[in-house]
N, C-alpha and C positions, 0 to 999 in steps of 0.2 A: 504493500500500500504506500510505498514511498512515492513522492516526498511528503504526503500528508501524515502518514504514520510510519515511524522508523522502528527497526529492531530495538527492543528495550523500552519502547513507549507502552504505557498502559492505556487501554481504551475502556471507557465507562459507557455502558449501553443502558438504555431505558426500554421498557416494554413498549411495543407499538402494535396497534390493531392493524390487521391486513388492509382495511379500508383507508388507513392513513399513510400507507406506503407511497413514496413519491420518488421519481427518477432524481438521482443526485445524492440520495441519502446513503450513508455508509451503514451496512447491515452486518450483524453477527448471525450466522446461519449454521445449521448442521451441514457439514461438508459432504456433498453428494458423491464425491470421488473417494472419500476416506471415512467410512462409517465409524462413528464414535468420536470424530474430531470436529472442530469448528473452523469456520472460514470467515474472515473479515474482509469484505469487498464492497465496492460501490454498486448501487442499483443503476443500471443503464437502460433497462427496458422492462416493460410489463407486457407479457404475452398471454394468450389463452392457456398455454401449457405451463406457465410458471413465470418466475422472475429471472431476468438475464442480469448476471453480475459480471463485474470486471475489476481486477486490481488496478490501481492507479498507475503502476509501473508496467502493466501488461499492454502489449500492442493490440490485443484482440480480446473479446469477451470470453468468459469461461464457456467450455463446450456443453456443460450440462445446465439445464434450467433448474431452478430451485422452487420447490413448492412453498407457497406462503406460510403453510403450517410449520415449516422448518426454521422460520425466523425467530430468533431469541430476543432481538431488540435492535434499536437504531442507535448509532453513535451519538453520545451526548457530551462527552468530554474527553480530551486527550491529555494525558499527564506525561510529558516528555521525559524519557530516560529513567522513569521511576522503577522499571523492572530490571534495571542493570545491577 
């Protein structure tokens, strides 16, 4: 998620209703490519099949859509280097 979120930063998320999701938000979701892990990426599109996410440092969107029920929350605060 660089440059917005760097390794060692702590991201605080708040719950969000599916109806409140908007393109541009940073979301914490269940990682569809790695069961049991989480992914912090930006919402770049809302489609019939799910949510299209993309990391800020990535050239293209993630290949898998994310179901709105997999969203844990939306980024509310970044604490730089707190996790180091």
